[in-house]
C-alpha positions as CSV (number, residue, x, y, z in Angstrom):
1,M,10.9,21.9,20.0
2,A,8.8,23.7,22.5
3,Y,7.6,21.7,25.5
4,E,4.9,22.1,27.6
5,T,6.3,23.1,31.4
6,S,4.5,23.8,34.3
7,Q,6.0,24.5,37.9
8,P,3.6,23.2,41.0
9,F,6.4,24.2,43.5
10,R,8.1,27.1,44.0
11,A,10.5,27.6,46.9
12,G,9.2,30.4,49.4
13,T,5.3,30.4,48.6
14,G,2.4,28.6,50.2
15,G,4.0,28.9,53.8
16,Y,6.8,26.9,52.9
17,A,10.8,28.1,52.4
18,S,11.4,25.2,50.1
19,F,10.2,22.2,48.1
20,R,12.2,19.0,47.5
21,I,11.5,15.4,46.9
22,P,9.2,15.1,44.0
23,A,7.4,11.9,43.4
24,V,4.2,11.5,40.7
25,V,1.3,9.3,39.9
26,V,-1.5,9.1,37.8
27,T,-4.7,8.1,39.2
28,E,-7.1,5.4,37.6
29,T,-9.1,8.5,36.2
30,G,-6.3,10.5,35.0
31,T,-5.5,13.1,37.4
32,L,-1.5,13.7,38.4
33,L,-0.8,14.0,41.9
34,A,2.4,15.5,42.7
35,F,3.6,15.5,46.2
36,A,6.9,16.8,47.9
37,E,8.3,17.6,51.3
38,G,7.3,21.0,52.2
39,R,10.2,22.2,54.1
40,V,9.0,25.0,56.4
41,T,12.2,27.3,57.8
42,S,14.9,26.0,55.4
43,A,16.1,23.6,52.4
44,S,17.5,21.9,55.1
45,D,16.7,17.9,55.3
46,T,16.0,18.2,58.9
47,G,13.2,19.7,60.9
48,D,9.9,20.9,60.5
49,I,8.8,19.1,57.4
50,D,5.3,18.3,55.8
51,L,4.0,15.8,53.0
52,V,2.4,18.0,50.6
53,L,0.3,17.6,47.2
54,K,-1.0,19.3,44.2
55,R,-3.2,17.7,41.6
56,S,-3.8,18.3,38.0
57,T,-6.6,17.4,36.1
58,D,-5.3,18.5,32.5
59,G,-2.1,16.7,32.2
60,G,0.2,18.5,34.3
61,R,-0.6,21.8,32.6
62,T,-2.5,23.6,35.3
63,W,-1.9,22.5,39.4
64,G,-4.9,23.2,41.6
65,P,-4.1,24.6,45.4
66,L,-1.5,23.0,47.8
67,S,-2.9,20.3,50.4
68,V,-1.0,18.9,53.2
69,V,-0.8,15.0,53.5
70,D,0.8,14.5,56.7
71,N,2.0,16.9,58.7
72,N,4.1,15.5,62.0
73,G,3.7,18.3,64.0
74,T,7.1,20.2,64.6
75,G,9.1,16.7,63.0
76,T,10.0,15.6,59.5
77,A,7.2,13.9,57.3
78,G,8.7,13.0,53.9
79,N,10.7,10.7,51.3
80,P,7.1,10.3,49.6
81,A,6.6,6.4,47.8
82,P,3.1,6.6,45.9
83,V,1.5,4.1,44.1
84,V,-1.8,3.5,42.4
85,L,-3.7,0.3,42.9
86,H,-4.8,-1.1,39.2
87,T,-6.0,-4.2,40.2
88,G,-8.2,-5.9,42.9
89,P,-10.7,-4.5,45.3
90,H,-9.6,-1.5,46.2
91,R,-8.5,-0.4,42.2
92,G,-8.4,3.3,42.0
93,R,-7.2,3.8,45.8
94,V,-3.8,5.7,46.3
95,V,-1.5,4.3,48.7
96,L,1.2,6.2,49.8
97,V,4.3,5.1,52.0
98,H,6.4,7.7,53.4
99,V,9.1,8.2,56.8
100,R,8.8,10.4,59.3
101,N,11.4,11.5,62.1
102,A,11.6,13.9,65.2
103,G,12.6,17.4,63.4
104,S,15.4,17.5,66.2
105,A,17.0,14.2,64.5
106,T,19.7,14.7,62.5
107,E,20.7,12.1,59.6
108,R,24.3,12.2,61.5
109,A,22.6,11.3,64.6
110,I,20.8,8.8,63.4
111,L,23.6,7.0,61.3
112,R,25.6,7.3,64.5
113,G,23.0,5.5,66.7
114,E,22.1,8.4,69.0
115,V,18.4,9.2,68.4
116,S,16.0,6.6,70.3
117,A,13.7,4.6,68.2
118,A,11.1,6.9,68.9
119,D,12.2,9.9,67.5
120,G,14.6,7.7,64.7
121,R,12.8,7.1,61.1
122,R,9.9,5.5,61.1
123,V,7.4,4.3,58.4
124,W,4.0,5.4,57.6
125,L,0.5,4.7,55.6
126,Q,-1.9,6.7,54.4
127,C,-4.6,6.0,51.6
128,S,-6.9,8.2,49.1
129,D,-9.6,6.4,47.8
130,D,-11.0,10.2,46.0
131,D,-7.9,11.1,43.6
132,G,-5.9,12.1,46.4
133,L,-8.6,14.9,47.7
134,T,-8.5,13.2,51.1
135,W,-6.5,10.7,52.8
136,S,-6.7,8.7,55.7
137,A,-5.4,8.9,59.1
138,P,-1.6,7.9,59.0
139,R,-0.7,4.3,60.1
140,E,2.6,2.8,61.2
141,I,3.8,0.2,59.6
142,T,7.7,0.2,60.4
143,A,7.6,-3.2,62.8
144,Q,6.5,-5.1,59.3
145,V,9.3,-3.3,57.3
146,K,12.1,-2.3,59.4
147,R,14.6,-4.1,61.4
148,S,16.0,-3.9,64.8
149,N,19.6,-3.1,63.8
150,W,18.9,-0.5,61.2
151,R,19.3,3.1,61.6
152,W,19.1,5.2,58.8
153,Y,15.8,4.7,56.8
154,A,14.0,5.6,53.5
155,T,11.4,4.6,51.1
156,T,12.1,5.8,47.9
157,P,11.8,8.4,46.8
158,G,9.6,8.8,43.7
159,H,7.0,6.4,42.6
160,A,6.4,2.8,44.0
161,L,4.7,0.5,42.0
162,Q,2.1,-3.0,41.6
163,I,3.0,-5.6,39.8
164,R,0.7,-5.8,36.8
165,E,1.9,-9.1,35.0
166,G,3.2,-12.5,35.8
167,A,3.1,-14.8,38.7
168,H,3.4,-12.0,41.7
169,A,0.6,-10.1,39.6
170,G,-1.4,-7.6,41.9
171,R,1.7,-7.2,44.8
172,L,2.9,-3.6,46.2
173,V,6.6,-3.0,45.5
174,V,8.2,-0.3,47.4
175,P,12.0,0.5,47.2
176,A,13.9,1.7,50.0
177,N,17.5,2.2,51.8
178,H,18.7,1.7,55.0
179,S,21.9,1.7,57.0
180,I,23.1,-1.0,59.6
181,A,25.2,-0.8,62.9
182,P,28.5,-0.8,62.0
183,T,30.5,-4.1,62.4
184,E,34.1,-3.0,62.4
185,P,35.8,-1.6,65.2
186,G,36.4,2.3,65.6
187,D,33.4,2.9,63.0
188,T,30.4,5.0,63.5
189,G,28.1,4.4,61.6
190,E,28.3,7.3,59.2
191,E,30.5,5.3,56.9
192,G,29.3,4.7,53.6
193,R,29.7,1.1,53.6
194,Y,27.0,0.4,56.0
195,N,24.4,1.6,53.6
196,G,21.9,-0.9,51.8
197,G,19.1,-1.1,49.7
198,H,16.0,-3.4,50.4
199,V,12.2,-3.9,49.3
200,L,8.9,-3.4,50.9
201,L,6.1,-6.0,49.4
202,S,2.3,-6.1,50.3
203,D,0.1,-8.8,48.6
204,D,-3.2,-7.4,50.0
205,S,-3.1,-4.0,48.6
206,G,-0.9,-2.5,51.5
207,E,-3.3,-3.9,54.6
208,T,-0.1,-6.0,55.8
209,W,3.6,-5.7,54.5
210,R,7.0,-7.9,54.6
211,I,10.4,-6.8,54.1
212,G,11.2,-8.5,50.2
213,Y,15.4,-8.9,49.0
214,T,18.1,-7.0,51.3
215,D,21.2,-5.9,49.8
216,S,23.8,-4.8,52.8
217,N,26.9,-5.6,51.8
218,P,29.7,-3.6,53.7
219,N,32.5,-3.9,51.5
220,G,32.9,-0.3,50.6
221,Y,32.2,-1.3,46.7
222,I,28.3,-1.2,46.1
223,N,26.8,1.2,49.1
224,A,23.1,1.0,48.2
225,N,20.8,4.2,48.7
226,E,18.1,5.8,47.4
227,T,16.3,3.1,44.9
228,T,14.0,3.4,42.5
229,A,11.7,0.1,40.7
230,A,10.3,-0.4,37.4
231,E,8.5,-3.8,36.3
232,L,9.8,-5.0,32.8
233,P,7.7,-7.5,30.5
234,G,6.5,-10.4,31.9
235,G,6.7,-9.2,35.5
236,R,10.3,-9.3,35.9
237,L,11.4,-6.3,37.8
238,Y,14.2,-3.5,37.6
239,F,16.1,-1.7,40.4
240,N,18.1,0.9,40.3
241,S,20.1,2.8,43.0
242,R,22.1,5.8,43.6
243,N,25.4,4.4,45.0
244,D,28.2,6.8,46.3
245,S,31.3,4.5,46.8
246,D,34.7,2.8,45.1
247,A,32.5,1.1,41.8
248,P,32.6,2.7,38.7
249,G,30.3,5.7,38.4
250,T,27.7,6.6,41.0
251,R,24.6,4.0,39.9
252,A,24.0,0.3,40.4
253,D,20.9,-2.2,39.5
254,G,19.8,-5.2,39.4
255,Y,16.9,-7.7,39.1
256,S,14.0,-9.7,40.5
257,A,12.3,-12.6,38.7
258,D,10.2,-13.5,41.5
259,G,8.4,-10.2,42.1
260,G,10.7,-8.9,44.9
261,D,11.6,-11.6,46.8
262,H,15.1,-11.8,46.0
263,L,17.6,-10.2,43.4
264,E,18.8,-12.4,40.9
265,K,22.4,-11.2,41.5
266,P,23.8,-8.8,44.0
267,L,23.5,-4.9,43.3
268,R,26.2,-4.2,40.6
269,A,28.0,-1.1,39.5
270,Q,26.0,0.7,36.2
271,A,28.8,3.1,34.9
272,G,26.8,3.2,31.3
273,L,24.4,6.0,33.5
274,A,26.5,8.8,33.7
275,A,25.5,11.1,36.7
276,P,26.6,12.9,40.2
277,V,25.5,10.9,43.4
278,V,22.0,12.1,43.4
279,E,18.5,10.0,43.5
280,G,16.9,8.9,40.0
281,S,13.8,7.2,38.6
282,V,13.4,4.7,36.2
283,L,10.0,3.7,34.5
284,H,9.0,1.2,31.8
285,L,7.1,2.7,28.8
286,G,5.0,-0.8,28.5
287,T,4.4,-0.2,25.0
288,P,7.5,0.2,23.6
289,D,9.3,-1.9,25.4
290,V,12.0,1.1,25.9
291,L,13.1,1.6,29.7
292,L,13.4,5.4,30.8
293,F,16.0,6.9,33.5
294,S,16.0,10.3,34.9
295,A,18.4,12.3,36.9
296,P,21.4,15.0,36.0
297,A,24.0,13.9,33.6
298,D,26.6,16.0,34.9
299,R,29.4,13.9,36.2
300,E,30.2,16.1,39.0
301,S,27.4,18.4,39.9
302,R,23.5,18.1,40.3
303,A,23.3,19.6,36.7
304,L,22.0,18.8,33.0
305,M,18.8,17.0,33.9
306,T,18.1,14.0,30.9
307,V,16.1,11.2,30.3
308,R,18.2,7.9,29.4
309,A,16.5,5.4,27.6
310,S,17.6,1.3,27.1
311,R,16.1,-0.9,24.6
312,D,17.9,-4.2,26.2
313,Q,16.1,-3.9,29.3
314,G,19.0,-1.5,31.3
315,L,21.8,-3.3,29.9
316,T,22.9,-0.3,27.5
317,W,21.7,3.3,27.7
318,Y,21.4,6.4,25.5
319,D,20.5,10.0,25.7
320,A,16.9,10.3,24.9
321,H,16.1,13.9,25.9
322,T,18.0,16.6,27.6
323,V,15.5,19.1,29.6
324,S,18.0,22.0,30.3
325,G,21.8,22.4,30.9
326,L,20.4,23.9,34.4
327,P,21.4,23.0,38.1
328,A,18.9,20.0,38.5
329,A,18.7,17.5,41.5
330,Y,16.0,14.9,42.1
331,S,13.1,13.6,39.6
332,D,10.3,11.6,39.5
333,L,9.0,10.0,35.9
334,V,4.8,9.1,35.2
335,R,3.1,7.8,31.6
336,I,0.7,10.4,31.5
337,D,-1.0,9.0,29.0
338,P,-0.5,6.7,25.4
339,D,1.6,9.8,23.8
340,T,2.9,11.6,26.9
341,V,5.8,11.0,29.6
342,G,5.7,13.5,32.5
343,L,8.8,14.4,34.2
344,L,8.9,15.8,37.7
345,Y,11.8,17.2,38.9
346,E,13.9,19.7,40.6
347,T,15.5,22.8,39.3
348,G,16.0,26.5,38.7
349,D,18.3,29.5,37.0
350,F,20.9,29.1,40.3
351,S,20.0,26.9,42.5
352,A,18.4,23.1,41.9
353,Y,16.3,23.5,44.5
354,S,14.6,26.6,43.8
355,T,11.3,25.0,42.0
356,I,9.6,21.8,41.4
357,T,9.1,21.6,37.7
358,F,6.9,19.3,35.5
359,R,7.6,18.8,31.9
360,R,5.4,17.4,29.3
361,I,7.7,14.7,26.9
362,P,6.3,13.1,23.6
363,V,6.7,9.5,23.9
364,E,7.8,9.4,20.4
365,E,10.9,11.4,21.2
366,L,12.0,9.0,23.9
367,A,11.6,5.6,22.1
């Protein structure tokens, strides 16, 4: 079967050496918004990085011109976590949470506590009320969502969500991760056991924020990292996290029955999702009751992008759609329309970071 694909971002175009870290949402009017980090001089995670956007009004078949949502001077703006408001007085608004740091601040230096608070990871928010054509000025929310002993900080990456059902309907949920200052003598803070997960919550359409659950257990078993979330029927939340520790596999997951305020149990290993150490995306189809997960499926390398599916709300998984055997890395899933799911993912013939490609996948194939 031939699948419709497009390439909204290609390395070496638009004034950027590389594009990474995809996120995608569909607006109330059906416009697709594809976000990425536009890395000016190289593919490095450090340096001059802009948060960029392309729009599609035909379901991801073609894309409009590149626009810059946030340019943090010569610093970094990235880790896009967009969410579309489906209810409330600002219905249709796109809320974009993301992070900034100084261009000279490397992840290693931040983990080691060698970077000032001003130059380290800080959290910002922008909004659009016209389907991504224009954006509000960045507004900092760091004081509301980052604790004083947290060093590294990253939102998602990938789409965030607004709860549709249950007692917490209308709440915005932005999964995130952090590192804590070391607690053992001789440690620097770079050790994986100091990684943890948490969630940002807003009950007023993004005006104010607070921290919901946190999962910071420096035991070296579950080291929550980049995290994504999906809403299950009834408003229960499912969280899935990158994990690079001694636990079986490289994924961890958990559930929240109270809108993200607490986890029902601490994040646990999910060895049913074979993957390298990499970001992944989850999406619940709504109807039918199927939960999707996208990530590379090769255990050792970032390759073999695959969409997995679960009919039991994440307890067990099966392969639903294999994209290709090519190099592939980060991804994000979106429900385009009742018949179609979109997959925005990093891939290329010889490098996972050559393009950010979009594929349209029939729902009937995934369910």
